[in-house]
N, CA and C atoms of all chains as a GROMACS GRO file, in nm:
protein
  603
    1MET      N    1  -3.487   6.614  -2.604
    1MET     CA    2  -3.564   6.493  -2.632
    1MET      C    3  -3.518   6.377  -2.544
    2LEU      N    4  -3.384   6.361  -2.537
    2LEU     CA    5  -3.330   6.254  -2.452
    2LEU      C    6  -3.361   6.283  -2.305
    3ILE      N    7  -3.347   6.412  -2.267
    3ILE     CA    8  -3.375   6.451  -2.129
    3ILE      C    9  -3.522   6.429  -2.098
    4ASP      N   10  -3.609   6.458  -2.197
    4ASP     CA   11  -3.753   6.436  -2.180
    4ASP      C   12  -3.781   6.289  -2.152
    5LEU      N   13  -3.715   6.201  -2.229
    5LEU     CA   14  -3.733   6.057  -2.210
    5LEU      C   15  -3.687   6.015  -2.071
    6LEU      N   16  -3.571   6.067  -2.028
    6LEU     CA   17  -3.516   6.032  -1.896
    6LEU      C   18  -3.608   6.080  -1.785
    7VAL      N   19  -3.660   6.204  -1.799
    7VAL     CA   20  -3.752   6.259  -1.699
    7VAL      C   21  -3.878   6.174  -1.692
    8SER      N   22  -3.931   6.133  -1.808
    8SER     CA   23  -4.052   6.049  -1.808
    8SER      C   24  -4.027   5.916  -1.739
    9ALA      N   25  -3.912   5.853  -1.769
    9ALA     CA   26  -3.880   5.724  -1.707
    9ALA      C   27  -3.868   5.739  -1.555
   10LEU      N   28  -3.801   5.846  -1.509
   10LEU     CA   29  -3.783   5.865  -1.365
   10LEU      C   30  -3.916   5.894  -1.296
   11VAL      N   31  -4.002   5.973  -1.362
   11VAL     CA   32  -4.134   6.004  -1.303
   11VAL      C   33  -4.216   5.877  -1.289
   12LEU      N   34  -4.215   5.792  -1.396
   12LEU     CA   35  -4.293   5.668  -1.389
   12LEU      C   36  -4.238   5.576  -1.281
   13LEU      N   37  -4.103   5.566  -1.273
   13LEU     CA   38  -4.041   5.481  -1.170
   13LEU      C   39  -4.079   5.529  -1.031
   14GLY      N   40  -4.072   5.663  -1.011
   14GLY     CA   41  -4.103   5.718  -0.879
   14GLY      C   42  -4.247   5.696  -0.839
   15THR      N   43  -4.341   5.721  -0.931
   15THR     CA   44  -4.481   5.701  -0.895
   15THR      C   45  -4.512   5.554  -0.874
   16ALA      N   46  -4.446   5.466  -0.952
   16ALA     CA   47  -4.469   5.322  -0.932
   16ALA      C   48  -4.425   5.281  -0.792
   17PHE      N   49  -4.307   5.330  -0.748
   17PHE     CA   50  -4.260   5.293  -0.615
   17PHE      C   51  -4.350   5.351  -0.506
   18ALA      N   52  -4.396   5.476  -0.525
   18ALA     CA   53  -4.485   5.537  -0.425
   18ALA      C   54  -4.616   5.459  -0.415
   19LEU      N   55  -4.668   5.417  -0.532
   19LEU     CA   56  -4.793   5.340  -0.531
   19LEU      C   57  -4.773   5.204  -0.466
   20ILE      N   58  -4.656   5.140  -0.492
   20ILE     CA   59  -4.630   5.009  -0.430
   20ILE      C   60  -4.620   5.022  -0.279
   21GLY      N   61  -4.556   5.131  -0.232
   21GLY     CA   62  -4.548   5.154  -0.087
   21GLY      C   63  -4.685   5.172  -0.026
   22SER      N   64  -4.774   5.244  -0.095
   22SER     CA   65  -4.908   5.267  -0.040
   22SER      C   66  -4.992   5.140  -0.043
   23ILE      N   67  -4.973   5.056  -0.149
   23ILE     CA   68  -5.045   4.928  -0.152
   23ILE      C   69  -4.998   4.841  -0.036
   24GLY      N   70  -4.866   4.845  -0.008
   24GLY     CA   71  -4.814   4.770   0.107
   24GLY      C   72  -4.876   4.818   0.237
   25LEU      N   73  -4.890   4.952   0.251
   25LEU     CA   74  -4.951   5.007   0.372
   25LEU      C   75  -5.095   4.961   0.386
   26ALA      N   76  -5.165   4.946   0.273
   26ALA     CA   77  -5.306   4.910   0.281
   26ALA      C   78  -5.328   4.761   0.300
   27ARG      N   79  -5.236   4.676   0.251
   27ARG     CA   80  -5.267   4.534   0.244
   27ARG      C   81  -5.191   4.444   0.341
   28LEU      N   82  -5.075   4.489   0.393
   28LEU     CA   83  -4.996   4.398   0.477
   28LEU      C   84  -5.065   4.374   0.612
   29PRO      N   85  -5.038   4.258   0.676
   29PRO     CA   86  -5.126   4.215   0.786
   29PRO      C   87  -5.110   4.288   0.919
   30ASP      N   88  -4.989   4.324   0.965
   30ASP     CA   89  -4.982   4.388   1.096
   30ASP      C   90  -4.888   4.508   1.090
   31PHE      N   91  -4.879   4.581   1.202
   31PHE     CA   92  -4.810   4.710   1.198
   31PHE      C   93  -4.663   4.698   1.159
   32PHE      N   94  -4.595   4.594   1.213
   32PHE     CA   95  -4.450   4.588   1.192
   32PHE      C   96  -4.415   4.551   1.048
   33THR      N   97  -4.504   4.477   0.980
   33THR     CA   98  -4.481   4.455   0.836
   33THR      C   99  -4.524   4.577   0.755
   34ARG      N  100  -4.631   4.644   0.802
   34ARG     CA  101  -4.680   4.761   0.731
   34ARG      C  102  -4.579   4.875   0.732
   35LEU      N  103  -4.491   4.876   0.835
   35LEU     CA  104  -4.391   4.982   0.846
   35LEU      C  105  -4.292   4.977   0.729
   36HIS      N  106  -4.275   4.856   0.667
   36HIS     CA  107  -4.174   4.843   0.561
   36HIS      C  108  -4.210   4.919   0.435
   37GLY      N  109  -4.340   4.914   0.394
   37GLY     CA  110  -4.379   4.971   0.265
   37GLY      C  111  -4.346   5.119   0.253
   38PRO      N  112  -4.408   5.204   0.335
   38PRO     CA  113  -4.386   5.348   0.320
   38PRO      C  114  -4.243   5.392   0.345
   39THR      N  115  -4.174   5.330   0.442
   39THR     CA  116  -4.044   5.384   0.479
   39THR      C  117  -3.938   5.357   0.374
   40LYS      N  118  -3.949   5.248   0.299
   40LYS     CA  119  -3.845   5.219   0.198
   40LYS      C  120  -3.892   5.252   0.058
   41ALA      N  121  -4.004   5.191   0.016
   41ALA     CA  122  -4.048   5.208  -0.123
   41ALA      C  123  -4.084   5.353  -0.154
   42THR      N  124  -4.162   5.416  -0.064
   42THR     CA  125  -4.207   5.552  -0.093
   42THR      C  126  -4.092   5.650  -0.091
   43THR      N  127  -3.994   5.630  -0.001
   43THR     CA  128  -3.880   5.720   0.004
   43THR      C  129  -3.798   5.713  -0.124
   44LEU      N  130  -3.776   5.589  -0.174
   44LEU     CA  131  -3.704   5.574  -0.302
   44LEU      C  132  -3.783   5.638  -0.416
   45GLY      N  133  -3.916   5.621  -0.415
   45GLY     CA  134  -3.998   5.677  -0.521
   45GLY      C  135  -3.990   5.827  -0.526
   46ILE      N  136  -3.996   5.892  -0.408
   46ILE     CA  137  -3.993   6.038  -0.408
   46ILE      C  138  -3.853   6.088  -0.442
   47GLY      N  139  -3.749   6.009  -0.410
   47GLY     CA  140  -3.614   6.045  -0.453
   47GLY      C  141  -3.604   6.048  -0.604
   48ALA      N  142  -3.660   5.945  -0.671
   48ALA     CA  143  -3.657   5.941  -0.818
   48ALA      C  144  -3.734   6.057  -0.878
   49MET      N  145  -3.852   6.090  -0.817
   49MET     CA  146  -3.932   6.201  -0.869
   49MET      C  147  -3.859   6.334  -0.855
   50LEU      N  148  -3.788   6.354  -0.743
   50LEU     CA  149  -3.718   6.482  -0.724
   50LEU      C  150  -3.600   6.494  -0.818
   51VAL      N  151  -3.531   6.381  -0.848
   51VAL     CA  152  -3.423   6.385  -0.948
   51VAL      C  153  -3.481   6.421  -1.085
   52ALA      N  154  -3.600   6.364  -1.117
   52ALA     CA  155  -3.666   6.397  -1.244
   52ALA      C  156  -3.699   6.545  -1.252
   53SER      N  157  -3.751   6.601  -1.141
   53SER     CA  158  -3.785   6.743  -1.139
   53SER      C  159  -3.661   6.830  -1.157
   54SER      N  160  -3.551   6.789  -1.091
   54SER     CA  161  -3.425   6.864  -1.103
   54SER      C  162  -3.376   6.864  -1.248
   55LEU      N  163  -3.380   6.747  -1.313
   55LEU     CA  164  -3.339   6.736  -1.454
   55LEU      C  165  -3.427   6.822  -1.543
   56HIS      N  166  -3.559   6.819  -1.520
   56HIS     CA  167  -3.653   6.893  -1.603
   56HIS      C  168  -3.626   7.043  -1.596
   57PHE      N  169  -3.613   7.095  -1.472
   57PHE     CA  170  -3.593   7.240  -1.460
   57PHE      C  171  -3.453   7.281  -1.505
   58SER      N  172  -3.353   7.189  -1.494
   58SER     CA  173  -3.221   7.222  -1.547
   58SER      C  174  -3.225   7.237  -1.698
   59SER      N  175  -3.301   7.149  -1.765
   59SER     CA  176  -3.308   7.157  -1.912
   59SER      C  177  -3.395   7.274  -1.956
   60GLN      N  178  -3.491   7.316  -1.872
   60GLN     CA  179  -3.578   7.427  -1.910
   60GLN      C  180  -3.507   7.561  -1.900
   61SER      N  181  -3.431   7.580  -1.789
   61SER     CA  182  -3.383   7.715  -1.760
   61SER      C  183  -3.234   7.732  -1.791
   62GLU      N  184  -3.170   7.632  -1.857
   62GLU     CA  185  -3.032   7.646  -1.905
   62GLU      C  186  -2.929   7.664  -1.794
   63ARG      N  187  -2.972   7.641  -1.667
   63ARG     CA  188  -2.872   7.639  -1.560
   63ARG      C  189  -2.913   7.530  -1.461
   64LEU      N  190  -2.817   7.489  -1.378
   64LEU     CA  191  -2.843   7.378  -1.287
   64LEU      C  192  -2.949   7.417  -1.185
   65ALA      N  193  -3.053   7.332  -1.171
   65ALA     CA  194  -3.155   7.356  -1.068
   65ALA      C  195  -3.139   7.247  -0.962
   66LEU      N  196  -3.054   7.275  -0.865
   66LEU     CA  197  -3.020   7.172  -0.767
   66LEU      C  198  -3.099   7.185  -0.637
   67HIS      N  199  -3.191   7.283  -0.629
   67HIS     CA  200  -3.256   7.302  -0.500
   67HIS      C  201  -3.352   7.189  -0.465
   68GLU      N  202  -3.395   7.107  -0.564
   68GLU     CA  203  -3.477   6.991  -0.531
   68GLU      C  204  -3.401   6.890  -0.445
   69LEU      N  205  -3.268   6.890  -0.462
   69LEU     CA  206  -3.188   6.795  -0.384
   69LEU      C  207  -3.201   6.823  -0.235
   70LEU      N  208  -3.236   6.947  -0.199
   70LEU     CA  209  -3.255   6.983  -0.058
   70LEU      C  210  -3.366   6.898   0.004
   71VAL      N  211  -3.479   6.888  -0.068
   71VAL     CA  212  -3.590   6.806  -0.018
   71VAL      C  213  -3.549   6.659  -0.011
   72THR      N  214  -3.476   6.612  -0.115
   72THR     CA  215  -3.432   6.472  -0.116
   72THR      C  216  -3.346   6.440   0.004
   73VAL      N  217  -3.246   6.526   0.028
   73VAL     CA  218  -3.155   6.503   0.142
   73VAL      C  219  -3.232   6.504   0.272
   74PHE      N  220  -3.323   6.602   0.287
   74PHE     CA  221  -3.399   6.612   0.411
   74PHE      C  222  -3.486   6.488   0.432
   75LEU      N  223  -3.555   6.442   0.326
   75LEU     CA  224  -3.641   6.324   0.341
   75LEU      C  225  -3.559   6.199   0.369
   76PHE      N  226  -3.443   6.186   0.303
   76PHE     CA  227  -3.361   6.067   0.325
   76PHE      C  228  -3.302   6.065   0.465
   77MET      N  229  -3.286   6.184   0.527
   77MET     CA  230  -3.239   6.186   0.667
   77MET      C  231  -3.352   6.160   0.765
   78THR      N  232  -3.473   6.211   0.737
   78THR     CA  233  -3.578   6.202   0.838
   78THR      C  234  -3.661   6.075   0.830
   79ALA      N  235  -3.668   6.009   0.712
   79ALA     CA  236  -3.753   5.890   0.701
   79ALA      C  237  -3.710   5.777   0.796
   80PRO      N  238  -3.580   5.742   0.805
   80PRO     CA  239  -3.543   5.637   0.902
   80PRO      C  240  -3.569   5.678   1.046
   81VAL      N  241  -3.550   5.808   1.077
   81VAL     CA  242  -3.572   5.854   1.215
   81VAL      C  243  -3.718   5.840   1.252
   82SER      N  244  -3.809   5.882   1.162
   82SER     CA  245  -3.951   5.872   1.196
   82SER      C  246  -3.995   5.726   1.202
   83ALA      N  247  -3.935   5.639   1.117
   83ALA     CA  248  -3.969   5.496   1.124
   83ALA      C  249  -3.926   5.437   1.257
   84ASN      N  250  -3.806   5.477   1.305
   84ASN     CA  251  -3.759   5.428   1.433
   84ASN      C  252  -3.849   5.476   1.547
   85LEU      N  253  -3.891   5.604   1.543
   85LEU     CA  254  -3.981   5.657   1.645
   85LEU      C  255  -4.114   5.582   1.646
   86LEU      N  256  -4.167   5.553   1.524
   86LEU     CA  257  -4.294   5.481   1.515
   86LEU      C  258  -4.282   5.339   1.571
   87ALA      N  259  -4.170   5.270   1.538
   87ALA     CA  260  -4.151   5.134   1.588
   87ALA      C  261  -4.139   5.134   1.740
   88LYS      N  262  -4.068   5.235   1.795
   88LYS     CA  263  -4.057   5.245   1.941
   88LYS      C  264  -4.193   5.266   2.005
   89ALA      N  265  -4.275   5.354   1.945
   89ALA     CA  266  -4.409   5.380   1.999
   89ALA      C  267  -4.494   5.254   1.994
   90ALA      N  268  -4.483   5.176   1.882
   90ALA     CA  269  -4.563   5.054   1.870
   90ALA      C  270  -4.519   4.951   1.972
   91LEU      N  271  -4.386   4.939   1.998
   91LEU     CA  272  -4.338   4.844   2.100
   91LEU      C  273  -4.386   4.886   2.238
   92HIS      N  274  -4.386   5.018   2.263
   92HIS     CA  275  -4.431   5.068   2.393
   92HIS      C  276  -4.578   5.038   2.416
   93LEU      N  277  -4.659   5.051   2.308
   93LEU     CA  278  -4.803   5.028   2.321
   93LEU      C  279  -4.840   4.880   2.308
   94ARG      N  280  -4.740   4.792   2.281
   94ARG     CA  281  -4.764   4.648   2.264
   94ARG      C  282  -4.870   4.622   2.157
   95VAL      N  283  -4.842   4.676   2.036
   95VAL     CA  284  -4.933   4.655   1.923
   95VAL      C  285  -4.930   4.508   1.882
   96ARG      N  286  -5.047   4.457   1.837
   96ARG     CA  287  -5.057   4.316   1.795
   96ARG      C  288  -4.960   4.286   1.682
   97SER      N  289  -4.890   4.171   1.691
   97SER     CA  290  -4.792   4.133   1.590
   97SER      C  291  -4.817   3.989   1.546
   98ILE      N  292  -4.786   3.958   1.417
   98ILE     CA  293  -4.804   3.821   1.370
   98ILE      C  294  -4.676   3.739   1.386
   99ALA      N  295  -4.568   3.800   1.440
   99ALA     CA  296  -4.442   3.728   1.456
   99ALA      C  297  -4.458   3.618   1.561
  100ALA      N  298  -4.390   3.502   1.536
  100ALA     CA  299  -4.395   3.393   1.633
  100ALA      C  300  -4.312   3.430   1.756
  101ILE      N  301  -4.349   3.374   1.871
  101ILE     CA  302  -4.270   3.399   1.992
  101ILE      C  303  -4.138   3.325   1.978
  102PRO      N  304  -4.022   3.390   2.009
  102PRO     CA  305  -3.891   3.323   1.993
  102PRO      C  306  -3.882   3.196   2.077
  103ARG      N  307  -3.808   3.093   2.024
  103ARG     CA  308  -3.803   2.962   2.088
  103ARG      C  309  -3.747   2.970   2.230
  104ALA      N  310  -3.636   3.047   2.248
  104ALA     CA  311  -3.572   3.055   2.380
  104ALA      C  312  -3.670   3.110   2.483
  105PHE      N  313  -3.744   3.214   2.444
  105PHE     CA  314  -3.840   3.275   2.535
  105PHE      C  315  -3.952   3.178   2.568
  106ARG      N  316  -3.996   3.099   2.464
  106ARG     CA  317  -4.108   3.006   2.483
  106ARG      C  318  -4.069   2.895   2.578
  107ASP      N  319  -3.941   2.843   2.563
  107ASP     CA  320  -3.897   2.734   2.650
  107ASP      C  321  -3.884   2.779   2.793
  108SER      N  322  -3.826   2.900   2.812
  108SER     CA  323  -3.803   2.946   2.948
  108SER      C  324  -3.935   2.979   3.018
  109ALA      N  325  -4.037   3.017   2.940
  109ALA     CA  326  -4.164   3.052   3.002
  109ALA      C  327  -4.255   2.929   3.016
  110ASN      N  328  -4.207   2.809   2.968
  110ASN     CA  329  -4.283   2.684   2.979
  110ASN      C  330  -4.418   2.692   2.910
  111LEU      N  331  -4.419   2.743   2.786
  111LEU     CA  332  -4.546   2.754   2.715
  111LEU      C  333  -4.563   2.635   2.622
  112MET      N  334  -4.314   6.616  -2.510
  112MET     CA  335  -4.387   6.529  -2.603
  112MET      C  336  -4.430   6.400  -2.533
  113ILE      N  337  -4.328   6.316  -2.500
  113ILE     CA  338  -4.363   6.193  -2.428
  113ILE      C  339  -4.399   6.225  -2.284
  114LEU      N  340  -4.342   6.337  -2.232
  114LEU     CA  341  -4.374   6.379  -2.094
  114LEU      C  342  -4.522   6.413  -2.082
  115ALA      N  343  -4.580   6.473  -2.187
  115ALA     CA  344  -4.722   6.508  -2.184
  115ALA      C  345  -4.810   6.384  -2.180
  116LEU      N  346  -4.758   6.271  -2.233
  116LEU     CA  347  -4.834   6.146  -2.223
  116LEU      C  348  -4.819   6.082  -2.086
  117VAL      N  349  -4.698   6.097  -2.027
  117VAL     CA  350  -4.669   6.026  -1.902
  117VAL      C  351  -4.732   6.095  -1.782
  118MET      N  352  -4.737   6.231  -1.784
  118MET     CA  353  -4.779   6.303  -1.664
  118MET      C  354  -4.920   6.269  -1.614
  119PRO      N  355  -5.024   6.258  -1.700
  119PRO     CA  356  -5.155   6.220  -1.646
  119PRO      C  357  -5.154   6.084  -1.578
  120VAL      N  358  -5.078   5.987  -1.636
  120VAL     CA  359  -5.069   5.854  -1.573
  120VAL      C  360  -5.005   5.866  -1.435
  121ALA      N  361  -4.895   5.944  -1.428
  121ALA     CA  362  -4.825   5.959  -1.300
  121ALA      C  363  -4.914   6.027  -1.197
  122LEU      N  364  -4.986   6.132  -1.238
  122LEU     CA  365  -5.075   6.201  -1.144
  122LEU      C  366  -5.187   6.108  -1.096
  123ALA      N  367  -5.239   6.024  -1.187
  123ALA     CA  368  -5.343   5.930  -1.146
  123ALA      C  369  -5.289   5.829  -1.046
  124MET      N  370  -5.164   5.780  -1.068
  124MET     CA  371  -5.108   5.681  -0.975
  124MET      C  372  -5.084   5.742  -0.837
  125ILE      N  373  -5.036   5.868  -0.835
  125ILE     CA  374  -5.013   5.932  -0.705
  125ILE      C  375  -5.146   5.956  -0.633
  126THR      N  376  -5.251   5.993  -0.710
  126THR     CA  377  -5.381   6.014  -0.648
  126THR      C  378  -5.434   5.884  -0.589
  127LEU      N  379  -5.413   5.772  -0.662
  127LEU     CA  380  -5.454   5.641  -0.609
  127LEU      C  381  -5.378   5.609  -0.481
  128ALA      N  382  -5.247   5.641  -0.479
  128ALA     CA  383  -5.167   5.617  -0.358
  128ALA      C  384  -5.220   5.700  -0.242
  129LEU      N  385  -5.258   5.827  -0.268
  129LEU     CA  386  -5.312   5.913  -0.162
  129LEU      C  387  -5.444   5.857  -0.110
  130LEU      N  388  -5.529   5.803  -0.200
  130LEU     CA  389  -5.656   5.746  -0.155
  130LEU      C  390  -5.632   5.623  -0.069
  131LEU      N  391  -5.532   5.539  -0.108
  131LEU     CA  392  -5.499   5.421  -0.026
  131LEU      C  393  -5.450   5.463   0.112
  132ASN      N  394  -5.369   5.573   0.118
  132ASN     CA  395  -5.322   5.622   0.248
  132ASN      C  396  -5.437   5.671   0.332
  133LEU      N  397  -5.534   5.739   0.268
  133LEU     CA  398  -5.650   5.789   0.342
  133LEU      C  399  -5.729   5.673   0.399
  134TRP      N  400  -5.741   5.565   0.321
  134TRP     CA  401  -5.812   5.447   0.370
  134TRP      C  402  -5.739   5.387   0.490
  135GLY      N  403  -5.603   5.381   0.482
  135GLY     CA  404  -5.526   5.333   0.596
  135GLY      C  405  -5.544   5.420   0.718
  136LEU      N  406  -5.554   5.553   0.696
  136LEU     CA  407  -5.572   5.647   0.807
  136LEU      C  408  -5.707   5.624   0.874
  137LEU      N  409  -5.812   5.595   0.794
  137LEU     CA  410  -5.945   5.575   0.852
  137LEU      C  411  -5.957   5.438   0.917
  138ARG      N  412  -5.891   5.336   0.861
  138ARG     CA  413  -5.910   5.198   0.909
  138ARG      C  414  -5.822   5.167   1.028
  139GLY      N  415  -5.686   5.194   1.011
  139GLY     CA  416  -5.580   5.152   1.103
  139GLY      C  417  -5.624   5.113   1.241
  140PRO      N  418  -5.612   4.986   1.283
  140PRO     CA  419  -5.672   4.945   1.410
  140PRO      C  420  -5.611   5.016   1.532
  141ASP      N  421  -5.480   5.048   1.528
  141ASP     CA  422  -5.418   5.109   1.646
  141ASP      C  423  -5.367   5.248   1.611
  142MET      N  424  -5.328   5.323   1.716
  142MET     CA  425  -5.279   5.458   1.693
  142MET      C  426  -5.151   5.463   1.608
  143PRO      N  427  -5.050   5.376   1.630
  143PRO     CA  428  -4.929   5.383   1.544
  143PRO      C  429  -4.961   5.362   1.396
  144ASP      N  430  -5.063   5.279   1.366
  144ASP     CA  431  -5.102   5.260   1.225
  144ASP      C  432  -5.150   5.391   1.165
  145ARG      N  433  -5.230   5.465   1.243
  145ARG     CA  434  -5.283   5.591   1.190
  145ARG      C  435  -5.171   5.693   1.171
  146VAL      N  436  -5.075   5.696   1.266
  146VAL     CA  437  -4.964   5.791   1.252
  146VAL      C  438  -4.878   5.754   1.132
  147LEU      N  439  -4.860   5.622   1.109
  147LEU     CA  440  -4.784   5.578   0.991
  147LEU      C  441  -4.855   5.617   0.862
  148ALA      N  442  -4.989   5.603   0.860
  148ALA     CA  443  -5.065   5.642   0.740
  148ALA      C  444  -5.053   5.793   0.716
  149LEU      N  445  -5.054   5.872   0.825
  149LEU     CA  446  -5.041   6.017   0.811
  149LEU      C  447  -4.903   6.054   0.758
  150ASP      N  448  -4.799   5.983   0.807
  150ASP     CA  449  -4.662   6.004   0.761
  150ASP      C  450  -4.651   5.978   0.610
  151THR      N  451  -4.709   5.864   0.566
  151THR     CA  452  -4.707   5.831   0.423
  151THR      C  453  -4.788   5.932   0.342
  152LEU      N  454  -4.898   5.982   0.401
  152LEU     CA  455  -4.982   6.080   0.333
  152LEU      C  456  -4.904   6.207   0.304
  153TYR      N  457  -4.823   6.254   0.402
  153TYR     CA  458  -4.752   6.378   0.373
  153TYR      C  459  -4.638   6.355   0.274
  154ILE      N  460  -4.574   6.238   0.278
  154ILE     CA  461  -4.468   6.212   0.180
  154ILE      C  462  -4.527   6.205   0.039
  155ASP      N  463  -4.645   6.141   0.025
  155ASP     CA  464  -4.708   6.132  -0.107
  155ASP      C  465  -4.759   6.267  -0.154
  156SER      N  466  -4.799   6.354  -0.058
  156SER     CA  467  -4.842   6.486  -0.106
  156SER      C  468  -4.724   6.571  -0.150
  157ILE      N  469  -4.603   6.547  -0.092
  157ILE     CA  470  -4.483   6.612  -0.146
  157ILE      C  471  -4.461   6.566  -0.290
  158ALA      N  472  -4.481   6.435  -0.314
  158ALA     CA  473  -4.466   6.383  -0.451
  158ALA      C  474  -4.565   6.448  -0.545
  159LEU      N  475  -4.691   6.466  -0.497
  159LEU     CA  476  -4.793   6.531  -0.582
  159LEU      C  477  -4.753   6.674  -0.615
  160LEU      N  478  -4.696   6.747  -0.515
  160LEU     CA  479  -4.655   6.885  -0.541
  160LEU      C  480  -4.541   6.890  -0.643
  161VAL      N  481  -4.445   6.795  -0.632
  161VAL     CA  482  -4.334   6.793  -0.728
  161VAL      C  483  -4.385   6.767  -0.869
  162LEU      N  484  -4.481   6.671  -0.879
  162LEU     CA  485  -4.538   6.641  -1.011
  162LEU      C  486  -4.615   6.760  -1.068
  163LEU      N  487  -4.689   6.833  -0.982
  163LEU     CA  488  -4.761   6.951  -1.030
  163LEU      C  489  -4.663   7.057  -1.078
  164GLY      N  490  -4.546   7.069  -1.008
  164GLY     CA  491  -4.444   7.163  -1.053
  164GLY      C  492  -4.392   7.129  -1.190
  165ILE      N  493  -4.373   6.998  -1.220
  165ILE     CA  494  -4.329   6.958  -1.354
  165ILE      C  495  -4.440   6.984  -1.455
  166GLN      N  496  -4.564   6.953  -1.417
  166GLN     CA  497  -4.678   6.966  -1.509
  166GLN      C  498  -4.699   7.111  -1.553
  167PHE      N  499  -4.696   7.204  -1.456
  167PHE     CA  500  -4.726   7.344  -1.488
  167PHE      C  501  -4.602   7.428  -1.510
  168ASP      N  502  -4.482   7.365  -1.514
  168ASP     CA  503  -4.355   7.437  -1.537
  168ASP      C  504  -4.337   7.555  -1.443
  169SER      N  505  -4.362   7.531  -1.315
  169SER     CA  506  -4.353   7.640  -1.218
  169SER      C  507  -4.261   7.599  -1.103
  170GLN      N  508  -4.174   7.692  -1.061
  170GLN     CA  509  -4.084   7.664  -0.950
  170GLN      C  510  -4.152   7.688  -0.816
  171LEU      N  511  -4.273   7.745  -0.817
  171LEU     CA  512  -4.336   7.788  -0.692
  171LEU      C  513  -4.373   7.669  -0.603
  172TYR      N  514  -4.398   7.552  -0.667
  172TYR     CA  515  -4.442   7.437  -0.588
  172TYR      C  516  -4.330   7.383  -0.500
  173PHE      N  517  -4.204   7.413  -0.539
  173PHE     CA  518  -4.092   7.357  -0.463
  173PHE      C  519  -4.092   7.406  -0.320
  174GLU      N  520  -4.121   7.535  -0.299
  174GLU     CA  521  -4.114   7.590  -0.163
  174GLU      C  522  -4.218   7.527  -0.072
  175SER      N  523  -4.340   7.508  -0.126
  175SER     CA  524  -4.442   7.444  -0.043
  175SER      C  525  -4.404   7.300  -0.014
  176ALA      N  526  -4.337   7.232  -0.109
  176ALA     CA  527  -4.292   7.095  -0.083
  176ALA      C  528  -4.190   7.092   0.030
  177LEU      N  529  -4.100   7.192   0.032
  177LEU     CA  530  -3.997   7.196   0.138
  177LEU      C  531  -4.061   7.221   0.273
  178VAL      N  532  -4.156   7.316   0.280
  178VAL     CA  533  -4.225   7.344   0.407
  178VAL      C  534  -4.300   7.222   0.454
  179LEU      N  535  -4.366   7.150   0.359
  179LEU     CA  536  -4.441   7.030   0.395
  179LEU      C  537  -4.348   6.923   0.450
  180ALA      N  538  -4.228   6.908   0.392
  180ALA     CA  539  -4.132   6.808   0.440
  180ALA      C  540  -4.091   6.839   0.584
  181LEU      N  541  -4.062   6.967   0.612
  181LEU     CA  542  -4.019   7.004   0.748
  181LEU      C  543  -4.132   6.982   0.848
  182LEU      N  544  -4.253   7.032   0.817
  182LEU     CA  545  -4.364   7.023   0.914
  182LEU      C  546  -4.410   6.879   0.932
  183GLY      N  547  -4.407   6.798   0.825
  183GLY     CA  548  -4.451   6.660   0.836
  183GLY      C  549  -4.363   6.579   0.930
  184PHE      N  550  -4.231   6.597   0.919
  184PHE     CA  551  -4.143   6.524   1.010
  184PHE      C  552  -4.167   6.567   1.154
  185LEU      N  553  -4.182   6.698   1.177
  185LEU     CA  554  -4.208   6.746   1.313
  185LEU      C  555  -4.337   6.688   1.368
  186ALA      N  556  -4.442   6.679   1.282
  186ALA     CA  557  -4.570   6.624   1.326
  186ALA      C  558  -4.555   6.478   1.366
  187THR      N  559  -4.483   6.399   1.284
  187THR     CA  560  -4.465   6.258   1.317
  187THR      C  561  -4.388   6.242   1.448
  188ALA      N  562  -4.281   6.320   1.464
  188ALA     CA  563  -4.202   6.311   1.588
  188ALA      C  564  -4.286   6.348   1.708
  189ALA      N  565  -4.370   6.452   1.695
  189ALA     CA  566  -4.454   6.494   1.808
  189ALA      C  567  -4.558   6.388   1.841
  190PHE      N  568  -4.620   6.327   1.737
  190PHE     CA  569  -4.720   6.222   1.761
  190PHE      C  570  -4.657   6.103   1.834
  191CYS      N  571  -4.534   6.061   1.789
  191CYS     CA  572  -4.470   5.946   1.851
  191CYS      C  573  -4.437   5.976   1.997
  192ARG      N  574  -4.390   6.099   2.023
  192ARG     CA  575  -4.359   6.136   2.161
  192ARG      C  576  -4.485   6.136   2.246
  193TYR      N  577  -4.597   6.180   2.186
  193TYR     CA  578  -4.723   6.178   2.261
  193TYR      C  579  -4.764   6.034   2.291
  194LEU      N  580  -4.745   5.941   2.194
  194LEU     CA  581  -4.784   5.802   2.216
  194LEU      C  582  -4.699   5.737   2.324
  195VAL      N  583  -4.569   5.772   2.330
  195VAL     CA  584  -4.481   5.706   2.427
  195VAL      C  585  -4.492   5.771   2.565
  196ARG      N  586  -4.488   5.907   2.570
  196ARG     CA  587  -4.482   5.976   2.699
  196ARG      C  588  -4.618   6.021   2.751
  197GLY      N  589  -4.715   6.041   2.662
  197GLY     CA  590  -4.843   6.092   2.706
  197GLY      C  591  -4.852   6.243   2.701
  198SER      N  592  -4.737   6.310   2.673
  198SER     CA  593  -4.740   6.455   2.656
  198SER      C  594  -4.630   6.492   2.558
  199ILE      N  595  -4.643   6.608   2.493
  199ILE     CA  596  -4.544   6.647   2.393
  199ILE      C  597  -4.435   6.732   2.456
  200ILE      N  598  -4.475   6.832   2.536
  200ILE     CA  599  -4.378   6.918   2.605
  200ILE      C  600  -4.398   6.900   2.754
  201ASP      N  601  -4.295   6.853   2.820
  201ASP     CA  602  -4.307   6.830   2.965
  201ASP      C  603  -4.302   6.961   3.043
   0.00000   0.00000   0.00000
């Protein structure tokens, strides 16, 4: 019963974070702000969901079900790498950004 | 007991997140936006598979989630390399 409650709380927390990450992806104004939502919120959400799944199957089958941690570890290692690759690609393609031009650069370029 | 009440809500929220990602994939003004939406889409579908595994009390969904995690990262890395270099394998 207690484990059921804990699993429910973790599942709700995980889906809430995943949904918040997707809302950020849909609503934020430019690419570099949009990169924040999925890479942080969604990764934390899926971590909570996988811990919930691990707890659920451990309580069901009377032995530790730790293989979900494999997906968690893999996602936590690859999410920052793919975010870095995406940011590099966006800088290479000179994607439109809402960030202000830095003061030092503006002064030296006489703008 | 309480899990049976929570699971439909959780599945609905994940489905809404997947629809928002699909909208980002269709709209995204530039190529990196679309690749980012695709990246989020595969992470959210891993979440959907994990939730289905809890819902139907089956361990079978875990393996497909693991394969999806591996292939999704490779796809994102290949797309980014294509955007930067213009080719995936030189």
